[in-house]
All heavy atoms as TSV, in Angstrom:
chain	resi	resn	atom	element	x	y	z
A	1	VAL	N	N	-7.043	20.640	-1.598
A	1	VAL	CA	C	-8.240	20.182	-0.913
A	1	VAL	C	C	-8.092	20.579	0.547
A	1	VAL	O	O	-7.082	20.279	1.168
A	1	VAL	CB	C	-8.409	18.654	-1.048
A	1	VAL	CG1	C	-9.594	18.169	-0.287
A	1	VAL	CG2	C	-8.510	18.278	-2.503
A	2	LYS	N	N	-9.058	21.267	1.057
A	2	LYS	CA	C	-9.007	21.738	2.434
A	2	LYS	C	C	-9.155	20.569	3.393
A	2	LYS	O	O	-9.846	19.603	3.115
A	2	LYS	CB	C	-10.111	22.768	2.689
A	2	LYS	CG	C	-10.007	23.980	1.783
A	2	LYS	CD	C	-8.790	24.788	2.108
A	2	LYS	CE	C	-8.745	26.020	1.226
A	2	LYS	NZ	N	-7.472	26.575	1.067
A	3	LYS	N	N	-8.531	20.678	4.549
A	3	LYS	CA	C	-8.562	19.582	5.506
A	3	LYS	C	C	-9.943	19.348	6.090
A	3	LYS	O	O	-10.213	18.287	6.601
A	3	LYS	CB	C	-7.561	19.847	6.623
A	3	LYS	CG	C	-6.148	19.670	6.160
A	3	LYS	CD	C	-5.190	19.672	7.295
A	3	LYS	CE	C	-3.813	19.378	6.746
A	3	LYS	NZ	N	-2.868	19.033	7.734
A	4	ASP	N	N	-10.846	20.346	6.023
A	4	ASP	CA	C	-12.177	20.155	6.590
A	4	ASP	C	C	-13.151	19.524	5.606
A	4	ASP	O	O	-14.298	19.295	5.923
A	4	ASP	CB	C	-12.742	21.470	7.135
A	4	ASP	CG	C	-12.807	22.561	6.075
A	4	ASP	OD1	O	-12.276	22.362	4.967
A	4	ASP	OD2	O	-13.387	23.614	6.359
A	5	THR	N	N	-12.691	19.223	4.399
A	5	THR	CA	C	-13.529	18.546	3.417
A	5	THR	C	C	-13.291	17.042	3.525
A	5	THR	O	O	-12.278	16.604	4.062
A	5	THR	CB	C	-13.204	19.007	1.979
A	5	THR	OG1	O	-11.835	18.755	1.727
A	5	THR	CG2	C	-13.497	20.483	1.799
A	6	PRO	N	N	-14.208	16.230	3.009
A	6	PRO	CA	C	-13.996	14.776	3.050
A	6	PRO	C	C	-12.694	14.397	2.346
A	6	PRO	O	O	-12.278	15.057	1.410
A	6	PRO	CB	C	-15.201	14.213	2.299
A	6	PRO	CG	C	-16.217	15.289	2.339
A	6	PRO	CD	C	-15.464	16.591	2.394
A	7	THR	N	N	-12.079	13.349	2.814
A	7	THR	CA	C	-10.820	12.901	2.236
A	7	THR	C	C	-11.033	12.502	0.776
A	7	THR	O	O	-11.854	11.646	0.480
A	7	THR	CB	C	-10.273	11.694	3.021
A	7	THR	OG1	O	-10.106	12.082	4.374
A	7	THR	CG2	C	-8.947	11.235	2.455
A	8	PRO	N	N	-10.308	13.152	-0.141
A	8	PRO	CA	C	-10.450	12.794	-1.555
A	8	PRO	C	C	-9.771	11.471	-1.848
A	8	PRO	O	O	-8.857	11.067	-1.135
A	8	PRO	CB	C	-9.744	13.935	-2.276
A	8	PRO	CG	C	-8.762	14.448	-1.292
A	8	PRO	CD	C	-9.358	14.225	0.070
A	9	LYS	N	N	-10.213	10.833	-2.905
A	9	LYS	CA	C	-9.599	9.577	-3.321
A	9	LYS	C	C	-9.089	9.758	-4.743
A	9	LYS	O	O	-9.779	10.288	-5.590
A	9	LYS	CB	C	-10.615	8.434	-3.275
A	9	LYS	CG	C	-11.094	8.175	-1.878
A	9	LYS	CD	C	-12.104	7.062	-1.842
A	9	LYS	CE	C	-12.613	6.951	-0.522
A	9	LYS	NZ	N	-13.078	6.411	0.376
A	10	LYS	N	N	-7.893	9.322	-4.967
A	10	LYS	CA	C	-7.317	9.339	-6.299
A	10	LYS	C	C	-7.076	7.903	-6.688
A	10	LYS	O	O	-6.645	7.107	-5.871
A	10	LYS	CB	C	-5.964	10.053	-6.311
A	10	LYS	CG	C	-5.956	11.562	-6.359
A	10	LYS	CD	C	-6.682	12.175	-5.330
A	10	LYS	CE	C	-6.481	13.665	-5.206
A	10	LYS	NZ	N	-7.087	14.083	-3.985
A	11	GLU	N	N	-7.331	7.591	-7.928
A	11	GLU	CA	C	-7.019	6.246	-8.408
A	11	GLU	C	C	-5.780	6.367	-9.269
A	11	GLU	O	O	-5.732	7.173	-10.184
A	11	GLU	CB	C	-8.178	5.677	-9.210
A	11	GLU	CG	C	-7.942	4.253	-9.596
A	11	GLU	CD	C	-9.188	3.550	-10.085
A	11	GLU	OE1	O	-10.267	4.115	-10.035
A	11	GLU	OE2	O	-9.031	2.414	-10.524
A	12	SER	N	N	-4.776	5.582	-8.975
A	12	SER	CA	C	-3.525	5.712	-9.709
A	12	SER	C	C	-3.104	4.424	-10.403
A	12	SER	O	O	-1.988	4.308	-10.848
A	12	SER	CB	C	-2.409	6.213	-8.786
A	12	SER	OG	O	-2.200	5.296	-7.751
A	13	TYR	N	N	-3.969	3.456	-10.492
A	13	TYR	CA	C	-3.722	2.231	-11.248
A	13	TYR	C	C	-2.449	1.519	-10.820
A	13	TYR	O	O	-1.629	1.126	-11.626
A	13	TYR	CB	C	-3.722	2.518	-12.752
A	13	TYR	CG	C	-4.988	3.194	-13.184
A	13	TYR	CD1	C	-5.025	4.548	-13.430
A	13	TYR	CD2	C	-6.181	2.475	-13.268
A	13	TYR	CE1	C	-6.210	5.173	-13.779
A	13	TYR	CE2	C	-7.369	3.101	-13.607
A	13	TYR	CZ	C	-7.372	4.441	-13.866
A	13	TYR	OH	O	-8.532	5.068	-14.198
A	14	MET	N	N	-2.278	1.374	-9.511
A	14	MET	CA	C	-1.118	0.666	-8.972
A	14	MET	C	C	-1.369	-0.836	-9.082
A	14	MET	O	O	-2.436	-1.310	-8.740
A	14	MET	CB	C	-0.917	1.042	-7.503
A	14	MET	CG	C	-0.572	2.492	-7.310
A	14	MET	SD	S	-0.474	2.902	-5.560
A	14	MET	CE	C	-2.187	2.784	-5.093
A	15	THR	N	N	-0.368	-1.534	-9.555
A	15	THR	CA	C	-0.533	-2.973	-9.717
A	15	THR	C	C	0.487	-3.783	-8.924
A	15	THR	O	O	0.374	-4.994	-8.861
A	15	THR	CB	C	-0.424	-3.363	-11.201
A	15	THR	OG1	O	0.835	-2.900	-11.698
A	15	THR	CG2	C	-1.555	-2.752	-12.009
A	16	CYS	N	N	1.482	-3.102	-8.352
A	16	CYS	CA	C	2.508	-3.841	-7.621
A	16	CYS	C	C	3.118	-2.951	-6.557
A	16	CYS	O	O	2.853	-1.761	-6.493
A	16	CYS	CB	C	3.588	-4.343	-8.576
A	16	CYS	SG	S	4.538	-3.012	-9.336
A	17	GLU	N	N	3.982	-3.551	-5.752
A	17	GLU	CA	C	4.639	-2.787	-4.702
A	17	GLU	C	C	5.555	-1.714	-5.281
A	17	GLU	O	O	5.726	-0.657	-4.685
A	17	GLU	CB	C	5.429	-3.726	-3.794
A	17	GLU	CG	C	5.879	-3.043	-2.530
A	17	GLU	CD	C	6.467	-4.016	-1.534
A	17	GLU	OE1	O	5.902	-5.103	-1.334
A	17	GLU	OE2	O	7.495	-3.659	-0.949
A	18	GLY	N	N	6.106	-1.973	-6.450
A	18	GLY	CA	C	6.948	-0.964	-7.106
A	18	GLY	C	C	6.154	0.290	-7.423
A	18	GLY	O	O	6.637	1.410	-7.250
A	19	CYS	N	N	4.920	0.105	-7.890
A	19	CYS	CA	C	4.042	1.243	-8.171
A	19	CYS	C	C	3.728	1.983	-6.875
A	19	CYS	O	O	3.743	3.213	-6.825
A	19	CYS	CB	C	2.740	0.778	-8.813
A	19	CYS	SG	S	2.943	-0.085	-10.379
A	20	SER	N	N	3.440	1.226	-5.839
A	20	SER	CA	C	3.142	1.802	-4.533
A	20	SER	C	C	4.337	2.614	-4.025
A	20	SER	O	O	4.167	3.719	-3.512
A	20	SER	CB	C	2.803	0.680	-3.554
A	20	SER	OG	O	2.650	1.171	-2.257
A	21	ASN	N	N	5.531	2.085	-4.201
A	21	ASN	CA	C	6.735	2.801	-3.783
A	21	ASN	C	C	6.934	4.085	-4.578
A	21	ASN	O	O	7.366	5.098	-4.023
A	21	ASN	CB	C	7.969	1.908	-3.913
A	21	ASN	CG	C	7.975	0.780	-2.906
A	21	ASN	OD1	O	7.320	0.842	-1.866
A	21	ASN	ND2	N	8.704	-0.273	-3.217
A	22	ALA	N	N	6.613	4.052	-5.867
A	22	ALA	CA	C	6.735	5.248	-6.702
A	22	ALA	C	C	5.759	6.329	-6.235
A	22	ALA	O	O	6.115	7.507	-6.161
A	22	ALA	CB	C	6.487	4.891	-8.172
A	23	VAL	N	N	4.531	5.937	-5.919
A	23	VAL	CA	C	3.535	6.887	-5.419
A	23	VAL	C	C	4.014	7.478	-4.093
A	23	VAL	O	O	3.953	8.694	-3.884
A	23	VAL	CB	C	2.150	6.209	-5.266
A	23	VAL	CG1	C	1.193	7.088	-4.473
A	23	VAL	CG2	C	1.576	5.893	-6.643
A	24	THR	N	N	4.511	6.636	-3.212
A	24	THR	CA	C	5.026	7.109	-1.922
A	24	THR	C	C	6.151	8.110	-2.134
A	24	THR	O	O	6.183	9.172	-1.499
A	24	THR	CB	C	5.522	5.909	-1.084
A	24	THR	OG1	O	4.411	5.051	-0.825
A	24	THR	CG2	C	6.140	6.368	0.222
A	25	ARG	N	N	7.045	7.806	-3.043
A	25	ARG	CA	C	8.196	8.669	-3.308
A	25	ARG	C	C	7.763	10.053	-3.803
A	25	ARG	O	O	8.213	11.074	-3.281
A	25	ARG	CB	C	9.125	7.988	-4.321
A	25	ARG	CG	C	10.431	8.681	-4.540
A	25	ARG	CD	C	11.409	7.868	-5.397
A	25	ARG	NE	N	10.821	7.358	-6.629
A	25	ARG	CZ	C	10.490	6.084	-6.851
A	25	ARG	NH1	N	10.686	5.180	-5.921
A	25	ARG	NH2	N	9.984	5.705	-7.993
A	26	VAL	N	N	6.863	10.113	-4.799
A	26	VAL	CA	C	6.488	11.414	-5.356
A	26	VAL	C	C	5.645	12.228	-4.372
A	26	VAL	O	O	5.777	13.453	-4.311
A	26	VAL	CB	C	5.779	11.305	-6.732
A	26	VAL	CG1	C	6.712	10.706	-7.771
A	26	VAL	CG2	C	4.466	10.560	-6.656
A	27	LEU	N	N	4.788	11.561	-3.601
A	27	LEU	CA	C	3.970	12.298	-2.633
A	27	LEU	C	C	4.828	12.810	-1.479
A	27	LEU	O	O	4.623	13.935	-1.002
A	27	LEU	CB	C	2.824	11.435	-2.120
A	27	LEU	CG	C	1.715	11.157	-3.136
A	27	LEU	CD1	C	0.667	10.214	-2.535
A	27	LEU	CD2	C	1.054	12.447	-3.609
A	28	ASN	N	N	5.794	12.024	-1.022
A	28	ASN	CA	C	6.692	12.494	0.030
A	28	ASN	C	C	7.544	13.656	-0.454
A	28	ASN	O	O	7.819	14.591	0.298
A	28	ASN	CB	C	7.573	11.361	0.547
A	28	ASN	CG	C	6.823	10.423	1.469
A	28	ASN	OD1	O	5.832	10.791	2.087
A	28	ASN	ND2	N	7.299	9.195	1.565
A	29	LYS	N	N	7.951	13.606	-1.710
A	29	LYS	CA	C	8.745	14.695	-2.276
A	29	LYS	C	C	7.918	15.975	-2.368
A	29	LYS	O	O	8.427	17.064	-2.110
A	29	LYS	CB	C	9.269	14.297	-3.660
A	29	LYS	CG	C	10.224	15.302	-4.256
A	29	LYS	CD	C	10.834	14.796	-5.548
A	29	LYS	CE	C	11.796	15.819	-6.116
A	29	LYS	NZ	N	12.404	15.371	-7.365
A	30	LEU	N	N	6.636	15.850	-2.709
A	30	LEU	CA	C	5.749	17.012	-2.781
A	30	LEU	C	C	5.595	17.642	-1.400
A	30	LEU	O	O	5.638	18.855	-1.248
A	30	LEU	CB	C	4.380	16.598	-3.335
A	30	LEU	CG	C	3.305	17.684	-3.373
A	30	LEU	CD1	C	3.701	18.809	-4.327
A	30	LEU	CD2	C	1.970	17.071	-3.784
A	31	GLY	N	N	5.409	16.809	-0.396
A	31	GLY	CA	C	5.246	17.303	0.971
A	31	GLY	C	C	3.847	17.841	1.214
A	31	GLY	O	O	3.075	18.092	0.288
A	32	GLY	N	N	3.509	17.998	2.482
A	32	GLY	CA	C	2.212	18.563	2.842
A	32	GLY	C	C	1.048	17.638	2.549
A	32	GLY	O	O	-0.070	18.112	2.324
A	33	VAL	N	N	1.298	16.346	2.512
A	33	VAL	CA	C	0.234	15.379	2.237
A	33	VAL	C	C	0.252	14.268	3.273
A	33	VAL	O	O	1.303	13.902	3.797
A	33	VAL	CB	C	0.343	14.745	0.823
A	33	VAL	CG1	C	0.173	15.771	-0.259
A	33	VAL	CG2	C	1.648	14.011	0.641
A	34	GLN	N	N	-0.922	13.766	3.580
A	34	GLN	CA	C	-1.062	12.534	4.336
A	34	GLN	C	C	-1.795	11.583	3.405
A	34	GLN	O	O	-2.771	11.981	2.765
A	34	GLN	CB	C	-1.862	12.766	5.612
A	34	GLN	CG	C	-1.148	13.646	6.609
A	34	GLN	CD	C	-1.939	13.833	7.878
A	34	GLN	OE1	O	-3.156	13.740	7.878
A	34	GLN	NE2	N	-1.245	14.103	8.959
A	35	PHE	N	N	-1.329	10.363	3.320
A	35	PHE	CA	C	-1.944	9.445	2.368
A	35	PHE	C	C	-1.885	8.019	2.867
A	35	PHE	O	O	-1.064	7.666	3.704
A	35	PHE	CB	C	-1.283	9.558	0.984
A	35	PHE	CG	C	0.182	9.233	0.968
A	35	PHE	CD1	C	0.614	7.961	0.640
A	35	PHE	CD2	C	1.123	10.201	1.277
A	35	PHE	CE1	C	1.963	7.658	0.614
A	35	PHE	CE2	C	2.478	9.906	1.259
A	35	PHE	CZ	C	2.895	8.636	0.924
A	36	GLU	N	N	-2.796	7.238	2.329
A	36	GLU	CA	C	-2.858	5.812	2.625
A	36	GLU	C	C	-3.047	5.084	1.306
A	36	GLU	O	O	-3.974	5.365	0.550
A	36	GLU	CB	C	-4.029	5.514	3.559
A	36	GLU	CG	C	-4.153	4.060	3.928
A	36	GLU	CD	C	-5.338	3.807	4.857
A	36	GLU	OE1	O	-5.816	4.747	5.492
A	36	GLU	OE2	O	-5.764	2.646	4.906
A	37	ILE	N	N	-2.163	4.147	1.025
A	37	ILE	CA	C	-2.233	3.389	-0.224
A	37	ILE	C	C	-3.035	2.115	0.009
A	37	ILE	O	O	-2.787	1.377	0.946
A	37	ILE	CB	C	-0.829	3.075	-0.747
A	37	ILE	CG1	C	-0.133	4.382	-1.147
A	37	ILE	CG2	C	-0.882	2.096	-1.920
A	37	ILE	CD1	C	1.291	4.228	-1.566
A	38	ASP	N	N	-3.998	1.893	-0.869
A	38	ASP	CA	C	-4.843	0.693	-0.846
A	38	ASP	C	C	-4.506	-0.098	-2.100
A	38	ASP	O	O	-5.191	0.003	-3.115
A	38	ASP	CB	C	-6.319	1.121	-0.817
A	38	ASP	CG	C	-7.279	-0.058	-0.808
A	38	ASP	OD1	O	-6.820	-1.216	-0.797
A	38	ASP	OD2	O	-8.499	0.199	-0.818
A	39	LEU	N	N	-3.409	-0.840	-2.039
A	39	LEU	CA	C	-2.901	-1.548	-3.221
A	39	LEU	C	C	-3.895	-2.560	-3.797
A	39	LEU	O	O	-4.078	-2.590	-5.014
A	39	LEU	CB	C	-1.561	-2.204	-2.922
A	39	LEU	CG	C	-0.783	-2.757	-4.102
A	39	LEU	CD1	C	-0.562	-1.695	-5.176
A	39	LEU	CD2	C	0.545	-3.315	-3.644
A	40	PRO	N	N	-4.591	-3.372	-2.971
A	40	PRO	CA	C	-5.537	-4.323	-3.556
A	40	PRO	C	C	-6.627	-3.655	-4.408
A	40	PRO	O	O	-7.070	-4.200	-5.408
A	40	PRO	CB	C	-6.153	-5.021	-2.344
A	40	PRO	CG	C	-5.125	-4.888	-1.274
A	40	PRO	CD	C	-4.473	-3.549	-1.510
A	41	ASN	N	N	-7.033	-2.441	-4.019
A	41	ASN	CA	C	-8.064	-1.718	-4.781
A	41	ASN	C	C	-7.468	-0.684	-5.726
A	41	ASN	O	O	-8.195	0.069	-6.369
A	41	ASN	CB	C	-9.058	-1.055	-3.823
A	41	ASN	CG	C	-9.897	-2.089	-3.109
A	41	ASN	OD1	O	-10.458	-2.982	-3.743
A	41	ASN	ND2	N	-9.969	-2.003	-1.798
A	42	LYS	N	N	-6.140	-0.631	-5.794
A	42	LYS	CA	C	-5.421	0.258	-6.709
A	42	LYS	C	C	-5.781	1.717	-6.489
A	42	LYS	O	O	-5.990	2.475	-7.441
A	42	LYS	CB	C	-5.679	-0.148	-8.169
A	42	LYS	CG	C	-5.281	-1.575	-8.466
A	42	LYS	CD	C	-5.602	-1.933	-9.887
A	42	LYS	CE	C	-5.278	-3.392	-10.128
A	42	LYS	NZ	N	-5.609	-3.804	-11.471
A	43	LYS	N	N	-5.849	2.138	-5.223
A	43	LYS	CA	C	-6.221	3.512	-4.898
A	43	LYS	C	C	-5.289	4.077	-3.846
A	43	LYS	O	O	-4.648	3.348	-3.104
A	43	LYS	CB	C	-7.657	3.564	-4.366
A	43	LYS	CG	C	-8.671	3.157	-5.413
A	43	LYS	CD	C	-10.066	3.211	-4.862
A	43	LYS	CE	C	-11.033	2.698	-5.922
A	43	LYS	NZ	N	-12.387	2.623	-5.415
A	44	VAL	N	N	-5.238	5.392	-3.816
A	44	VAL	CA	C	-4.531	6.087	-2.753
A	44	VAL	C	C	-5.458	7.179	-2.229
A	44	VAL	O	O	-6.027	7.941	-3.008
A	44	VAL	CB	C	-3.163	6.643	-3.221
A	44	VAL	CG1	C	-3.294	7.576	-4.398
A	44	VAL	CG2	C	-2.439	7.331	-2.086
A	45	ASN	N	N	-5.678	7.189	-0.934
A	45	ASN	CA	C	-6.487	8.215	-0.285
A	45	ASN	C	C	-5.537	9.299	0.201
A	45	ASN	O	O	-4.585	9.011	0.926
A	45	ASN	CB	C	-7.265	7.629	0.899
A	45	ASN	CG	C	-8.257	6.585	0.453
A	45	ASN	OD1	O	-8.943	6.748	-0.538
A	45	ASN	ND2	N	-8.322	5.498	1.191
A	46	ILE	N	N	-5.802	10.534	-0.210
A	46	ILE	CA	C	-4.899	11.637	0.095
A	46	ILE	C	C	-5.649	12.737	0.816
A	46	ILE	O	O	-6.742	13.129	0.408
A	46	ILE	CB	C	-4.289	12.210	-1.203
A	46	ILE	CG1	C	-3.510	11.131	-1.953
A	46	ILE	CG2	C	-3.403	13.412	-0.886
A	46	ILE	CD1	C	-3.032	11.565	-3.319
A	47	GLU	N	N	-5.027	13.240	1.870
A	47	GLU	CA	C	-5.520	14.432	2.546
A	47	GLU	C	C	-4.427	15.486	2.414
A	47	GLU	O	O	-3.280	15.250	2.801
A	47	GLU	CB	C	-5.806	14.132	4.016
A	47	GLU	CG	C	-6.462	15.292	4.728
A	47	GLU	CD	C	-6.883	14.940	6.128
A	47	GLU	OE1	O	-7.367	13.809	6.351
A	47	GLU	OE2	O	-6.714	15.796	7.005
A	48	SER	N	N	-4.794	16.635	1.837
A	48	SER	CA	C	-3.799	17.655	1.557
A	48	SER	C	C	-4.475	18.985	1.285
A	48	SER	O	O	-5.650	19.024	0.907
A	48	SER	CB	C	-2.984	17.245	0.327
A	48	SER	OG	O	-2.085	18.271	-0.039
A	49	GLU	N	N	-3.733	20.053	1.452
A	49	GLU	CA	C	-4.237	21.368	1.067
A	49	GLU	C	C	-3.802	21.732	-0.346
A	49	GLU	O	O	-4.149	22.793	-0.843
A	49	GLU	CB	C	-3.797	22.422	2.088
A	49	GLU	CG	C	-4.480	22.189	3.427
A	49	GLU	CD	C	-4.313	23.344	4.396
A	49	GLU	OE1	O	-3.896	24.430	3.965
A	49	GLU	OE2	O	-4.608	23.133	5.579
A	50	HIS	N	N	-3.042	20.849	-1.002
A	50	HIS	CA	C	-2.677	21.069	-2.405
A	50	HIS	C	C	-3.934	20.919	-3.264
A	50	HIS	O	O	-4.865	20.197	-2.906
A	50	HIS	CB	C	-1.636	20.045	-2.874
A	50	HIS	CG	C	-0.290	20.215	-2.251
A	50	HIS	ND1	N	0.552	21.269	-2.538
A	50	HIS	CD2	C	0.362	19.465	-1.328
A	50	HIS	CE1	C	1.661	21.143	-1.841
A	50	HIS	NE2	N	1.565	20.051	-1.091
A	51	SER	N	N	-3.928	21.557	-4.420
A	51	SER	CA	C	-5.066	21.435	-5.330
A	51	SER	C	C	-5.127	20.026	-5.918
A	51	SER	O	O	-4.126	19.302	-5.955
A	51	SER	CB	C	-4.943	22.454	-6.472
A	51	SER	OG	O	-3.889	22.080	-7.353
A	52	VAL	N	N	-6.308	19.669	-6.388
A	52	VAL	CA	C	-6.495	18.371	-7.048
A	52	VAL	C	C	-5.558	18.265	-8.246
A	52	VAL	O	O	-4.917	17.237	-8.452
A	52	VAL	CB	C	-7.966	18.178	-7.471
A	52	VAL	CG1	C	-8.127	16.957	-8.357
A	52	VAL	CG2	C	-8.863	18.083	-6.250
A	53	ASP	N	N	-5.445	19.333	-9.020
A	53	ASP	CA	C	-4.578	19.305	-10.197
A	53	ASP	C	C	-3.119	19.060	-9.817
A	53	ASP	O	O	-2.416	18.295	-10.479
A	53	ASP	CB	C	-4.702	20.605	-10.996
A	53	ASP	CG	C	-6.034	20.707	-11.718
A	53	ASP	OD1	O	-6.670	19.671	-11.991
A	53	ASP	OD2	O	-6.444	21.847	-12.016
A	54	THR	N	N	-2.666	19.697	-8.743
A	54	THR	CA	C	-1.288	19.490	-8.287
A	54	THR	C	C	-1.069	18.038	-7.887
A	54	THR	O	O	-0.060	17.423	-8.251
A	54	THR	CB	C	-0.970	20.423	-7.099
A	54	THR	OG1	O	-1.040	21.774	-7.555
A	54	THR	CG2	C	0.416	20.141	-6.518
A	55	LEU	N	N	-2.024	17.490	-7.154
A	55	LEU	CA	C	-1.902	16.095	-6.713
A	55	LEU	C	C	-1.914	15.141	-7.897
A	55	LEU	O	O	-1.108	14.200	-7.966
A	55	LEU	CB	C	-3.012	15.751	-5.724
A	55	LEU	CG	C	-2.927	16.491	-4.385
A	55	LEU	CD1	C	-4.204	16.286	-3.592
A	55	LEU	CD2	C	-1.705	16.064	-3.591
A	56	LEU	N	N	-2.823	15.363	-8.845
A	56	LEU	CA	C	-2.883	14.482	-10.022
A	56	LEU	C	C	-1.602	14.581	-10.847
A	56	LEU	O	O	-1.067	13.559	-11.295
A	56	LEU	CB	C	-4.098	14.825	-10.883
A	56	LEU	CG	C	-5.447	14.405	-10.309
A	56	LEU	CD1	C	-6.583	14.938	-11.180
A	56	LEU	CD2	C	-5.548	12.898	-10.168
A	57	ASN	N	N	-1.100	15.801	-11.047
A	57	ASN	CA	C	0.135	15.965	-11.814
A	57	ASN	C	C	1.307	15.296	-11.105
A	57	ASN	O	O	2.170	14.706	-11.750
A	57	ASN	CB	C	0.420	17.451	-12.052
A	57	ASN	CG	C	-0.505	18.044	-13.084
A	57	ASN	OD1	O	-1.006	17.353	-13.967
A	57	ASN	ND2	N	-0.771	19.331	-12.979
A	58	THR	N	N	1.319	15.359	-9.777
A	58	THR	CA	C	2.365	14.693	-9.006
A	58	THR	C	C	2.274	13.186	-9.181
A	58	THR	O	O	3.283	12.513	-9.413
A	58	THR	CB	C	2.251	15.082	-7.517
A	58	THR	OG1	O	2.432	16.494	-7.396
A	58	THR	CG2	C	3.294	14.357	-6.686
A	59	LEU	N	N	1.062	12.634	-9.076
A	59	LEU	CA	C	0.891	11.190	-9.246
A	59	LEU	C	C	1.264	10.735	-10.647
A	59	LEU	O	O	1.802	9.643	-10.835
A	59	LEU	CB	C	-0.551	10.786	-8.930
A	59	LEU	CG	C	-0.940	10.864	-7.455
A	59	LEU	CD1	C	-2.438	10.666	-7.303
A	59	LEU	CD2	C	-0.175	9.844	-6.637
A	60	LYS	N	N	1.006	11.562	-11.643
A	60	LYS	CA	C	1.325	11.190	-13.030
A	60	LYS	C	C	2.826	11.123	-13.270
A	60	LYS	O	O	3.270	10.511	-14.238
A	60	LYS	CB	C	0.639	12.146	-13.993
A	60	LYS	CG	C	-0.868	11.913	-14.027
A	60	LYS	CD	C	-1.599	12.876	-14.935
A	60	LYS	CE	C	-3.093	12.607	-14.854
A	60	LYS	NZ	N	-3.875	13.557	-15.655
A	61	LYS	N	N	3.626	11.719	-12.382
A	61	LYS	CA	C	5.089	11.633	-12.505
A	61	LYS	C	C	5.581	10.202	-12.320
A	61	LYS	O	O	6.713	9.887	-12.669
A	61	LYS	CB	C	5.762	12.547	-11.483
A	61	LYS	CG	C	5.592	14.010	-11.793
A	61	LYS	CD	C	6.233	14.869	-10.726
A	61	LYS	CE	C	5.996	16.341	-11.018
A	61	LYS	NZ	N	6.607	17.195	-9.977
A	62	THR	N	N	4.723	9.325	-11.791
A	62	THR	CA	C	5.092	7.920	-11.632
A	62	THR	C	C	5.039	7.178	-12.961
A	62	THR	O	O	5.457	6.030	-13.036
A	62	THR	CB	C	4.154	7.205	-10.639
A	62	THR	OG1	O	2.832	7.181	-11.170
A	62	THR	CG2	C	4.169	7.874	-9.277
A	63	GLY	N	N	4.481	7.807	-13.990
A	63	GLY	CA	C	4.319	7.163	-15.287
A	63	GLY	C	C	2.993	6.406	-15.401
A	63	GLY	O	O	2.735	5.765	-16.414
A	64	LYS	N	N	2.170	6.480	-14.378
A	64	LYS	CA	C	0.860	5.818	-14.375
A	64	LYS	C	C	-0.235	6.860	-14.537
A	64	LYS	O	O	-0.059	8.025	-14.202
A	64	LYS	CB	C	0.633	5.089	-13.047
A	64	LYS	CG	C	1.653	4.031	-12.736
A	64	LYS	CD	C	1.509	2.856	-13.656
A	64	LYS	CE	C	2.486	1.750	-13.300
A	64	LYS	NZ	N	2.340	0.628	-14.185
A	65	ASP	N	N	-1.377	6.424	-15.039
A	65	ASP	CA	C	-2.528	7.313	-15.116
A	65	ASP	C	C	-3.074	7.526	-13.711
A	65	ASP	O	O	-2.956	6.656	-12.856
A	65	ASP	CB	C	-3.627	6.708	-15.995
A	65	ASP	CG	C	-3.263	6.724	-17.462
A	65	ASP	OD1	O	-2.552	7.647	-17.892
A	65	ASP	OD2	O	-3.707	5.819	-18.181
A	66	ALA	N	N	-3.690	8.680	-13.501
A	66	ALA	CA	C	-4.319	8.965	-12.212
A	66	ALA	C	C	-5.600	9.734	-12.465
A	66	ALA	O	O	-5.678	10.539	-13.392
A	66	ALA	CB	C	-3.388	9.778	-11.332
A	67	SER	N	N	-6.619	9.454	-11.693
A	67	SER	CA	C	-7.890	10.175	-11.821
A	67	SER	C	C	-8.427	10.477	-10.442
A	67	SER	O	O	-8.145	9.767	-9.471
A	67	SER	CB	C	-8.898	9.382	-12.651
A	67	SER	OG	O	-9.156	8.135	-12.035
A	68	TYR	N	N	-9.208	11.551	-10.359
A	68	TYR	CA	C	-9.789	12.000	-9.104
A	68	TYR	C	C	-11.144	11.351	-8.926
A	68	TYR	O	O	-11.970	11.378	-9.837
A	68	TYR	CB	C	-9.905	13.533	-9.157
A	68	TYR	CG	C	-10.489	14.145	-7.918
A	68	TYR	CD1	C	-9.792	14.121	-6.721
A	68	TYR	CD2	C	-11.720	14.772	-7.958
A	68	TYR	CE1	C	-10.311	14.705	-5.593
A	68	TYR	CE2	C	-12.252	15.359	-6.817
A	68	TYR	CZ	C	-11.544	15.327	-5.641
A	68	TYR	OH	O	-12.062	15.901	-4.520
A	69	LEU	N	N	-11.388	10.765	-7.765
A	69	LEU	CA	C	-12.636	10.035	-7.524
A	69	LEU	C	C	-13.551	10.735	-6.535
A	69	LEU	O	O	-14.586	10.189	-6.187
A	69	LEU	CB	C	-12.314	8.626	-7.003
A	69	LEU	CG	C	-11.474	7.758	-7.916
A	69	LEU	CD1	C	-11.150	6.435	-7.240
A	69	LEU	CD2	C	-12.156	7.531	-9.241
A	70	GLY	N	N	-13.187	11.922	-6.065
A	70	GLY	CA	C	-14.007	12.627	-5.081
A	70	GLY	C	C	-14.732	13.814	-5.684
A	70	GLY	O	O	-14.742	14.002	-6.909
A	71	ASP	N	N	-15.308	14.629	-4.824
A	71	ASP	CA	C	-15.980	15.854	-5.265
A	71	ASP	C	C	-14.957	16.965	-5.399
A	71	ASP	O	O	-14.055	17.087	-4.591
A	71	ASP	CB	C	-17.042	16.286	-4.238
A	71	ASP	CG	C	-18.147	15.250	-4.102
A	71	ASP	OD1	O	-18.458	14.593	-5.109
A	71	ASP	OD2	O	-18.683	15.104	-2.986
A	72	LYS	N	N	-15.121	17.780	-6.437
A	72	LYS	CA	C	-14.207	18.919	-6.621
A	72	LYS	C	C	-14.702	20.094	-5.832
A	72	LYS	O	O	-15.815	20.255	-5.522
A	72	LYS	CB	C	-14.107	19.296	-8.086
A	72	LYS	CG	C	-13.165	18.367	-8.816
A	72	LYS	CD	C	-12.658	18.980	-10.072
A	72	LYS	CE	C	-11.594	18.080	-10.660
A	72	LYS	NZ	N	-10.880	18.642	-11.723
């Protein structure tokens, strides 16, 4: 997702701080991302030049489902 496009939102079904930590870990390992976790709403807002598919596949490494909520 290009930086000049609106910030995409991914839903990753986080239910606890452990889930949030797992998302933080995989996104930091991927690199090249800025993100904000919204645990009460079970969402993570990501700004990155990585493709949507790359980001979703990275989030799925946490063992949780993830879906894209923005425009492709």
